[in-house]
N, C-alpha and C positions, 0 to 999 in steps of 0.2 A: 825638316818636316816637308812633306810634299804639299803642293798647292792644288787648287781646283783644276788647273790646266795640265797637271801631271797625269800621264796615262796610267790606267789600272785595269786589271782583269778580275772580274767577280764571277764566281761559280757557286752554284747551290745544288743540292740533290734535286733530281727532276721532279720529285713529289715529296711534300712534307705534310704529314698528318700530325696535328698537335692537339692535345687535350686529354683530360681525365676520361678513361675508358676507351681510348682509341687503339689499344694494343691489338685487338681482334681484326682491325682493318687490314693488317698485314696479310692474314689468311684470305680475306676477300680479294685483295689486290692480286695476290699470287695465283689464286684460282682463276681470276679473270684473264691473267696472262697465259694460263695453261701450263704452269710449271707443275711437274709431277714428282720430281725428286728434289728434296731440299736438305741442305746441311746447315744445322744450327751450331755456331761456335760460341761456347759459353763456359762459365765457371760452374762448379758443382751446384751451388745454391740456385742460380737462375735456370740451370738445366732441369731442376725439379718443378719448374712452373712454366714450361714452354706451352702448355695448353692454352694459356691466355692469348697466344698468337693466332690460334685457330687455323693452323696450317693443315692443309689436306694433302693426300697422297703419301708417298714414302718419305718419312722424315728421319734423318740420321742426326744424332746429337754428339758433338765432341764436347765433353764437359771438363776437360783438364787444363783450361786456361789458367795460368798463374799470374799473380801480380808482377808487374815489370817483366813481361815475358822475354825470354832469351831465344837465341837461334835454335836451341834444342826443342823448345816448346813449339816454335814455328815448324820445325821438321815434322813433329807429330801431327800438327794441324794439316800440313800438306799431304801427308800420308792418308789421313782420314778423308780429305777432299778428293784425292785421286781414287780412293776406294769407293766413295759414295757416288761418283759420277753425277754430281748434283747439277741441276739447271739453275738453282737459286742458292746462294750462300747468304746466311743471316748472321750478323754480329749481334749477340744478345747479352748485354752486360755493360761493364764499364769500358774505359778506353782500351784496356788490354784486349778484350774480346773483339771490339770493333776494329782495332788496328790489325789483329791477326786475320779477321775476316777480309779486310781490304787486300792484304798480301796473298791470302789464299785465292781470292777472286782473280788475281792477275798472274799468279805463279803456278797454280795447280794445272797440270797438263801443258805447261809452257816449256819451251826449250831454254828460257832464261832462268838463271839462278838468282838468289837474293843478292849475292855480291855484284852481279851484273846490273842490278837496278838501283843500288844505293845511290842517292843523290837526286837531283831534279830531272824529270822528263826523260828517263831512260827505259821506261816500260814500253814494250812493243804492244800496240793494240791491233785490232779492237779486242775488248774483253770477250771471252767465250761464254761467261755465265753472268746471270743477274746478281746484283748485290743489294741487300737490304740491311739497314742499321736500326737497332732498337735499344737505346740507352736505358740503363736501369740505375744510373747515378746522375747527378747534376754537377758535372765538373769538367770533363775533357772536351766536350763539344765535338768529339771525333766523328759523330754521325754526319756532320756538315762538311768535313774537310777532305783534302786529297793527300794527306800525309799519314804515314804509319811508322812507328818506331819499335825496334827490338834491340835487345842488348847483346853485344858480343861478349861472351863470358871470358874470353882470353884477354881482351884489351880493356874491359869494363866500360866500353864506350857505347853510346846509342848509335845504332845504324838507322838513318832516316831515309825513307823512300818518299818521293813526291811525284805524283802523276795524276793527270786528269782521268786516267783510266781507273782510278780507285774511287771515283766519286759515286756515291750511292744512287741507285735508281729510285729508291724510296727510303725516307727516314720516318719512323713512327715514334713520336715522342709522347709517351703516356706518363704524366707525372705520378699516377697511382703506383707505378712500378717502383717508385723511389720511397714510398711510405715506410718500407721495412729497413731502410738504410739507417744504421745506428747513428746516434747523435755525433759522436766523434768523427766518424767518416763523413757525415753530412757537413760538418764544419770545415774539414780539410778540403773536400771536393768543391765546396762552395767558394772557398778562397782561391782554389785553382782556377775555377771559371772566371772569377774576378781578376786574377793575375793575367789571364789571357787578354782580357779587355784592357786592363791598365797598361800592360806592356805594349800592346798595339797602339793605344792612344798616345803614349809618350815616345813612340818609336821614331827612329830617323826616317823610316818609310811611311809614317802615319799619313793618312789621306782622309779628306773630309767625307768621302763616300763610306769609309769604314768607321770614322770617329763616331758617327751617330749610333752605331751598334755598340761600340766600345763604351761610351759613357752611359748609355741606357743599361747595358749589361751590368756595369758597376753599380748603378743606382738600384737595380733590382736586387743585387746581392746585399747592398746596404739596407734595403727595406725589409727583405724577407729571410736572410740567413739566420739571424738570431731566433726568429720565430720558429723556423723549421727545426733548429737544434733543440729548442724548448719543447716543441710538440710535433713529432714526426708525422702526425695525421692531419696537420694543418694543410688542407688541400690548396688553398690560395697561395700559401708560402711555398709549397712544393712546386706548384705550377710556375711561380715567379722565378724560382731557381732553375727549373728546367728551361725556361725561356732565356735566362741569363747565360746558361751553359751553351745553348744554341747560338746565341749572339757571339759568345766567345769563340765558338767554332767558325762563325762567319769572319771573324777577325784574323784567324790563323792563315787562311789561304793567301790573300793578297799582301798581308803585312807581316804576320807571324810575331812570335815572342822575342824577347831580348835577354838582357843580363840576368834577370830573375830566374828564368828557366835554365839558363846555362849553369848558374851556381847551384840550382836544385838537383840537376841530373846526377852528379856524383854521389849524392846521398842515397839515391835509389839504386844505382848500378853497383856501388861498393858496399853499402850497408842495408840495402833492401828497405829503406824508409819509403813508405807509400808516397806516390808522386804528389798527391794533394798536400800531405803533411809537410813534405820537403819544401814545396812552394810557399806554404803559409809561413814556415819558419824564416825563410829567406826574404819574403816580401817586404817587410818594413825596412830592412837594411838597404836593399837596392833602391826602393822608392826614395828613401832619404838621400842616398848617394846621388841619385839622378836629379834631385830637386833643383840645384843651381842651373842645370841645362834645360829644364822644362818647368819653370816656376808657375806659369799660369795654368798649364794643364794639370800639374800636381795639385794646385788649389782646387781645380774643378773635380779631381778625383776624390779628394778628402770631403768636399761638400756633398758629392754623390753618395759617399759612405755615411753621411750624417755627422761628420766630424769637422770641427772648426780648428784651424791652426793659425799661427802667426806667419806662416809661410817660410820660416827658416828650417834648416835641415833637422835640428834637434826636435822642434815641435812636430814636424811631419813624422819623424821616427816614433816619437812617443805616442802619437795618435794612431798610427798604423799598427804599432805593436799592441796597443791596448785593444784595438778592434779584434785582432786575432786571439790574443790571450783571453779576452772575455768570453770567447766562444769555447774555451776549454782546450785550446790547441797547445801542445807542448812547444815551447819557443826556445829551447836550449839543445844544442847538438849533444852535449854530454849526457843529457837525460835520455837521448835516443840511442845511446850505446856507441856513438861515434868517438873513437879515441883521439886525443889531441895529437898524437903522433902521426895521424893520417891527414892532417890538415894540409900539409905541403903537397902530398900526392893529389888530394882533391883540388887544390888550387891549380896544379898542372893540368888535370883533366878538364876543369872548367875553362881555363884559359885557351884550351885547344878548340873549343866549340865556337869557331869563328862564324858559322852560319847564323848564330844568335847574337854573339857579342858585337858583331859588326852592325847590328840593328840598334844597339843601345844608344840613347841620346848623349851619354857622356862616356868617354873612353874608360874602360876598366882594364887597368894593368894587372899583371899577375900579382904584384904586391897589394893592389887594392882588393883583389879577390881574397888573398890570404888574410888581410886585415878584417874583412867582413866575416870570414869563417871564425876568426879569433874572437870577434865581438859577439858572435852567435854561440860561441862555445859555452 
């Protein structure tokens, strides 16, 4: 764990608008900047309600964002961006839309290809277009970060791009946009936001400057997630989750996630399990596994979630599992259609994600990963 005298770099979107009814502030901001051509990158549902953004001028909408987008989906986005010749690109949706918007902002009209920018700090700047992010779920925190992920369909691996050039000029976080999110999705994305916070809090690179966001984001999920699942129109609960998601995004830049996300990724790339649902299923297993290496922080996490444990691995697992299961989240791989015969390949895939596993507070061997998948089956 890092200490107060450890160096750290913190970045935020240049402007953050937060609160019920703020979606239209994007249009006001864009008009003030003089942007005349805008490309909105979205899924089909959110594309049907872009009027809430109050954008002026020529607005082109790409509405074909898919969950867990792959390189083919990105190619379509880049073609749309090049055709639109936009001055402003808007990610309007969940993490998939916002990640594709980041990549479009730096790759459209650029001589660089996706393969050339995979990894940290390989994007050539400065960016030629403005970038705005408007989340419609409370999970990824992608609006706040400088990373974007797409799946390589040949290797089933996530390609991760990290660059300060993908930082949004403005993030507009209107919790009212999340009122329509179904209960099951609300639950899964809420646990994803919490996992960002928890994995950063217990991380080998954890830092006091980020810990404050991490533990508060966890507390917000513990307080509000069950309420939002029960009543999607609970404005206070939705706002609390939107803030938790934003705080989780703050955690991703300087610290990032760890073992939980590494083990969750193969569920999405191989079996198209939604990212939030995959993280929720894996969460109690990895939290319990890590408990011996981060006992005090694990206790703080469980207290933030409103759960008391005796501090041992079994009690942490039981409490974390109950937290997720009580939200109606499916907690068995077999019930999600993952065949037992694929667990070895999934373990290989997860073990290769060193950029995350190396952050984990306790070393996860390939055998450990395979055992966790077996326990979750």
